[in-house]
C-alpha positions in Angstrom: -62.9 215.3 -58.3 -65.4 213.9 -55.6 -65.8 215.9 -53.0 -68.6 214.0 -51.8 -66.4 211.3 -51.1 -66.6 210.4 -47.4 -69.1 212.8 -46.3 -71.8 212.3 -44.2 -75.5 212.7 -46.0 -78.3 212.7 -43.7 -81.8 212.1 -46.0 -85.4 212.9 -45.4 -87.7 211.4 -47.4 -91.1 213.2 -47.2 -94.6 211.8 -47.9 -95.3 212.2 -52.1 -95.4 210.1 -55.5 -91.7 211.3 -55.9 -90.2 209.5 -53.0 -89.4 206.8 -55.0 -86.8 208.9 -56.6 -84.8 208.9 -53.2 -83.6 205.4 -53.9 -81.4 206.4 -57.0 -80.5 209.8 -54.6 -79.0 207.3 -52.1 -77.5 204.9 -54.5 -75.8 208.1 -56.1 -74.2 209.3 -53.1 -73.3 205.4 -52.2 -71.3 205.1 -55.3 -69.6 208.5 -55.1 -68.0 207.6 -51.4 -70.6 209.0 -48.9 -72.4 207.8 -45.8 -75.9 208.0 -45.9 -78.5 208.5 -43.5 -82.1 208.7 -43.5 -85.4 209.3 -41.7 -88.7 209.4 -43.3 -91.5 210.7 -42.4 -94.8 208.8 -41.7 -96.3 210.1 -45.1 -93.3 208.6 -46.9 -93.5 204.9 -46.0 -96.9 205.0 -47.7 -94.8 204.9 -51.2 -91.6 203.6 -50.0 -90.5 200.9 -47.5 -88.0 201.2 -44.5 -86.5 197.9 -45.7 -85.8 199.0 -49.2 -83.9 202.1 -48.1 -82.1 200.3 -45.4 -80.9 197.9 -48.1 -79.5 200.9 -50.4 -78.1 202.7 -48.0 -76.8 199.8 -45.3 -77.9 202.2 -42.7 -80.7 201.9 -40.0 -83.7 204.1 -41.0 -85.4 206.7 -38.9 -88.6 207.7 -38.5 -89.7 208.1 -34.5 -89.2 210.8 -32.8 -89.5 208.8 -29.5 -87.7 205.9 -29.9 -87.6 202.8 -27.4 -84.3 201.9 -29.2 -82.0 204.3 -28.3 -83.8 205.7 -25.3 -80.6 206.9 -24.1 -79.8 208.9 -27.2 -81.9 211.5 -28.6 -82.1 211.0 -32.2 -82.8 214.3 -33.1 -79.9 215.8 -31.6 -77.4 213.2 -32.6 -78.6 212.7 -36.2 -77.9 216.9 -36.2 -74.7 216.9 -35.2 -73.3 213.7 -37.4 -74.0 214.7 -40.9 -72.2 217.4 -42.9 -74.9 218.5 -44.8 -79.2 218.1 -44.9 -80.9 217.1 -47.7 -84.8 216.5 -47.7 -86.1 215.1 -50.8 -88.6 214.9 -52.0 -89.5 218.4 -49.6 -93.5 218.4 -49.5 -95.9 221.6 -49.3 -96.9 220.1 -45.8 -93.0 220.2 -44.9 -91.9 223.4 -46.1 -95.1 224.8 -44.3 -93.7 223.2 -40.7 -90.1 224.5 -41.6 -91.1 228.1 -42.2 -92.8 228.2 -39.0 -90.7 226.3 -36.4 -93.1 223.4 -36.2 -91.1 220.6 -34.8 -93.9 217.7 -34.6 -92.2 214.8 -35.8 -88.6 213.4 -36.3 -87.9 214.7 -39.5 -88.8 218.7 -38.6 -87.5 218.2 -34.9 -84.3 217.5 -36.8 -83.8 220.4 -39.0 -84.9 223.0 -36.0 -82.2 221.5 -34.1 -79.5 221.5 -36.8 -76.9 224.1 -37.9 -75.6 222.5 -40.9 -76.4 223.3 -44.6 -79.8 222.2 -45.3 -80.9 221.7 -49.3 -84.9 221.3 -49.4 -85.9 219.6 -53.3 -89.7 220.3 -53.7 -91.9 218.5 -55.3 -95.4 218.8 -55.5 -98.4 219.5 -57.6 -98.5 223.0 -60.0 -101.1 224.6 -58.0 -99.8 224.2 -54.5 -96.6 225.3 -56.0 -98.1 228.7 -57.3 -100.2 228.8 -54.3 -99.4 232.0 -52.7 -98.6 230.2 -49.0 -96.1 228.2 -50.8 -94.0 231.1 -52.1 -94.4 232.7 -48.9 -93.0 229.9 -47.0 -90.0 229.4 -49.3 -89.1 232.9 -49.2 -89.0 232.8 -45.4 -86.7 229.7 -46.3 -84.5 231.2 -48.0 -84.3 233.9 -45.8 -83.1 231.5 -43.1 -80.7 230.1 -45.2 -82.1 227.1 -46.9 -80.7 226.2 -50.1 -83.4 225.2 -52.6 -82.9 223.0 -55.6 -85.8 223.2 -57.9 -88.4 222.2 -59.1 -89.0 221.5 -62.6 -91.1 222.0 -65.1 -92.9 219.1 -67.2 -95.7 216.4 -66.6 -96.9 215.1 -63.5 -98.1 211.7 -62.1 -101.8 213.2 -61.4 -101.7 214.1 -65.3 -101.0 217.7 -65.2 -98.0 219.9 -66.6 -96.2 222.4 -65.0 -93.7 223.4 -62.1 -93.5 221.3 -59.6 -91.6 218.4 -60.8 -88.4 217.0 -58.2 -85.4 217.5 -60.2 -83.6 214.6 -61.2 -81.0 212.9 -58.7 -78.2 213.3 -60.8 -79.0 217.5 -60.8 -79.3 216.6 -57.0 -75.9 214.8 -56.6 -74.2 217.6 -59.0 -75.5 220.5 -56.3 -74.5 219.2 -53.8 -70.8 218.1 -55.4 -70.8 222.2 -56.5 -71.5 222.8 -52.6 -68.9 220.6 -51.3 -66.4 221.8 -54.3 -67.0 225.5 -52.8 -66.2 224.7 -48.8 -62.8 223.3 -50.5 -62.0 226.5 -52.3 -63.3 228.5 -49.4 -60.8 226.6 -46.9 -58.2 228.5 -48.8 -59.1 231.4 -48.3 -58.8 234.1 -45.0 -61.3 236.1 -43.7 -61.3 239.0 -41.3 -64.1 240.1 -39.3 -64.2 243.4 -36.6 -66.6 243.8 -34.3 -68.3 245.4 -31.2 -67.8 248.5 -29.5 -64.4 250.5 -28.7 -64.3 251.7 -25.3 -62.0 255.1 -25.1 -61.2 256.0 -21.6 -61.2 258.8 -20.4 -59.3 257.7 -16.9 -59.0 254.6 -15.5 -62.5 254.1 -14.9 -64.3 256.0 -17.0 -64.9 255.6 -20.4 -66.5 256.9 -24.0 -68.1 254.0 -26.0 -71.6 252.9 -27.8 -74.3 250.7 -27.6 -73.0 248.0 -29.9 -73.3 244.4 -28.7 -71.0 242.9 -31.4 -73.8 240.6 -32.5 -73.9 240.7 -36.1 -70.4 241.1 -36.9 -70.0 237.5 -34.4 -72.7 235.5 -36.4 -70.9 236.6 -39.7 -67.7 234.8 -38.4 -69.7 232.3 -37.4 -70.8 231.7 -40.5 -67.3 232.3 -42.5 -65.9 229.9 -40.5 -68.9 227.2 -41.3 -68.3 228.3 -44.6 -64.7 227.0 -45.0 -62.9 230.2 -44.3 -59.7 230.8 -42.4 -61.3 232.9 -39.7 -60.3 236.0 -37.8 -62.8 237.8 -35.3 -61.0 241.0 -34.2 -63.6 242.3 -30.9 -63.7 245.2 -29.3 -65.5 244.3 -25.1 -69.0 242.5 -25.6 -70.9 240.0 -23.2 -70.4 237.1 -25.9 -68.9 233.8 -26.0 -65.7 232.7 -28.1 -66.8 230.9 -31.5 -65.2 227.7 -31.7 -62.5 227.4 -34.2 -62.5 230.9 -34.6 -58.8 232.9 -34.2 -60.6 235.4 -32.0 -58.4 239.1 -30.4 -59.6 241.1 -28.3 -59.5 244.5 -28.0 -60.8 247.8 -26.5 -59.6 251.3 -28.1 -59.8 252.0 -31.6 -56.1 252.2 -32.1 -55.6 248.6 -30.4 -58.1 247.8 -33.4 -56.7 249.2 -35.7 -53.3 247.6 -34.8 -54.7 244.2 -34.7 -56.2 244.2 -38.2 -52.9 245.4 -39.7 -51.3 242.0 -37.9 -53.7 239.7 -39.4 -53.3 241.2 -43.0 -53.5 239.9 -45.6 -56.6 238.1 -46.4 -58.9 237.8 -49.0 -62.0 239.0 -47.2 -62.4 242.1 -44.5 -65.6 242.7 -43.0 -65.8 245.7 -40.4 -68.5 245.7 -38.6 -67.2 247.2 -35.6 -68.5 250.3 -34.1 -65.6 251.9 -33.5 -65.2 255.0 -31.6 -64.7 258.0 -34.3 -63.1 260.4 -31.3 -60.8 259.2 -28.5 -59.7 261.3 -25.3 -56.5 263.7 -26.5 -54.8 263.7 -22.5 -56.1 260.6 -20.6 -55.7 260.8 -17.0 -53.6 258.3 -15.4 -55.5 258.7 -11.9 -59.4 258.6 -11.4 -60.7 262.1 -11.9 -62.7 263.8 -9.1 -65.9 265.5 -8.8 -66.0 268.5 -10.2 -68.5 271.2 -11.0 -67.1 271.2 -14.2 -64.6 270.0 -16.5 -63.7 269.8 -19.8 -63.1 266.8 -22.4 -60.5 267.7 -25.1 -61.5 265.1 -28.1 -59.2 264.2 -31.2 -60.2 262.0 -34.1 -59.9 258.6 -34.0 -57.8 257.0 -37.4 -60.6 255.6 -39.6 -60.0 251.7 -40.0 -62.0 251.3 -42.9 -61.0 253.7 -45.3 -56.9 252.9 -44.6 -57.5 249.5 -45.3 -59.2 250.5 -48.5 -57.5 253.4 -49.4 -53.9 253.6 -48.0 -52.6 249.9 -47.4 -50.8 248.0 -50.0 -52.2 244.1 -48.6 -55.8 245.8 -49.3 -58.1 242.8 -49.2 -59.6 241.4 -52.2 -63.3 242.3 -50.6 -63.7 245.2 -48.5 -66.7 245.6 -46.4 -68.4 248.9 -44.3 -71.2 249.1 -41.9 -73.1 252.0 -41.3 -75.4 252.9 -38.5 -77.4 255.1 -39.7 -80.4 257.2 -38.1 -81.8 259.4 -40.6 -81.2 259.8 -44.7 -79.6 256.1 -44.9 -79.2 255.6 -48.3 -77.5 259.3 -49.1 -75.0 258.5 -46.2 -74.7 254.9 -47.1 -73.7 255.7 -50.6 -71.8 258.7 -49.3 -69.3 256.3 -47.0 -69.4 254.1 -49.8 -67.4 256.6 -52.1 -65.7 258.1 -49.1 -64.0 254.9 -48.0 -63.2 253.4 -51.1 -64.6 250.3 -50.1 -66.3 247.6 -51.8 -69.7 247.1 -50.1 -71.8 249.1 -47.4 -74.0 247.1 -45.3 -76.3 250.1 -43.7 -78.8 249.8 -41.0 -81.0 252.0 -39.2 -80.1 252.1 -35.8 -83.3 254.4 -34.5 -85.4 251.1 -34.9 -85.2 249.5 -31.4 -86.8 246.1 -33.1 -83.5 245.8 -35.2 -80.7 248.5 -33.9 -78.0 247.7 -31.3 -78.7 244.9 -29.0 -81.4 243.2 -30.7 -81.7 239.9 -31.9 -82.7 240.8 -35.7 -81.4 243.3 -38.3 -82.7 245.1 -41.5 -80.2 246.0 -44.0 -79.8 247.7 -47.3 -76.9 246.5 -49.2 -75.1 249.4 -51.0 -72.3 248.0 -53.7 -69.4 249.6 -55.7 -71.5 250.1 -58.5 -73.9 252.2 -56.8 -76.8 249.4 -57.1 -77.9 248.2 -53.9 -80.8 246.0 -52.1 -82.8 245.8 -49.2 -83.4 242.7 -47.2 -86.0 241.9 -45.4 -86.0 241.8 -41.4 -84.6 238.4 -40.1 -82.6 236.9 -37.1 -78.6 238.5 -37.3 -78.0 234.6 -37.8 -79.9 234.0 -40.9 -78.8 237.8 -42.3 -75.0 236.6 -41.7 -75.7 233.3 -43.9 -77.1 236.0 -46.4 -73.7 237.9 -46.3 -71.5 235.2 -46.3 -73.1 233.4 -49.2 -73.0 236.8 -51.5 -69.6 237.0 -50.4 -68.4 233.3 -52.0 -70.7 234.1 -55.0 -68.6 237.6 -55.2 -65.5 235.8 -54.7 -66.3 233.2 -57.6 
C-alpha cells in the first residue's frame, strides 16, 4: 500500500557532492503521489540548479530567507506549516552543526527551527568528518531533539576514500519515509490516555493540600502522542497550561475525580499516568471556611492508588501502563520497588530535588525502568524532546 500518496514533503538540499541524488528522491516521491517543495541552500546551488529541481518537482524552488516575491508571506513559517514531513538530503556536517546549536542564518535552518513536524536527516560527508567527535556530539544532540537519522552508508566516496559517510540511496530513503507514514496510520487506530498535573484535596472551600507539579511533562507527552497519530485523552489536574489542539482534555481537581475520569475513558491501548496524585485526602472536608484557631488537627486518609488499580485490578487494563516516580533520594531503589509493587510495564523516574529538572522546569532528566528490571538513563533535555523520545519508545514497544 502506498502511504506517501497525497503527502506534502519539504525537501531541503544542502551543498555536497551527493546533492545530485536529491533529484532522484524528488522523482521517486512524485511517482508515489507526493507533493514536493524544495529549499536549496546557497552551497547546494553550486552542485545542482534550481531549474532542474523545479522541472522535476513542478513546484517553485525556495532559497532566499528574505524574498521580495512573497513579502506578505514569511516562507520560513508558511513552509514549515505546509509540510507533513521535512527531509534534509544530503545533510552536510555544516548543516548538522548549525541545527544542533539552533543557528538559523538562512531559509533552510530557519524553516527547521520553526517547524513542529517530523524531521529526517540524511547525512553525507567525508569519512573523517563523519568520525569527528564534534559531528558525533552534534548528531547525539539532534537525536535527543527527536530528529530521525537515515544512514550514512559505508562505501567508496567521490573524494577517493572509503568508509562511512556515503549518502543512503534514494530508494532506501523513500522506504524509511514509507515506514514512517505507515506507522502513523497504524497509530491512528490506537488510543492513549495521559494523566498530568497535581491534584487538589480540599480542606474547606478555600484551602487545599497539593504539590508543585506543573503538568508540563504530561502535556508534552499528550502533544507528542497526538502528533504521532494516537487518539489521545488528557486528564489534567489544575494547571496554568493551555489546552492542546486535537486532544480530548478532561479537567479534574481531586484524586477521586481523576480516578473516575480514568475509568470512564477505558479501554485504551496506552496509559501514561504522569500526574502527581495526592497520596492523602482530608477525611472530613469542611463545608464552610475554617476560622482561625490556635491549633486544629487535620485527619487524613489514603487516596485510591490509580496506577495500582489500572495495572492490577481492572479487566480493561491497557496494553502498556506507564507510571512516573518523582523521587528525592535513592531513585533506582524506589523506582524498582514501585515498578514491582504496582505491576506496571514501565516506571519513568526523575530526581525532583534538582530544581533545574524538577517541578515547573522546562527540562527533565529521567531513567526508564522496564518490567524486566532493565533500565536506561536519558540525558537532560527539554520536556518536549523527552516526550518525543518516550512516545517513540512506546511505538516501538507496541509494534
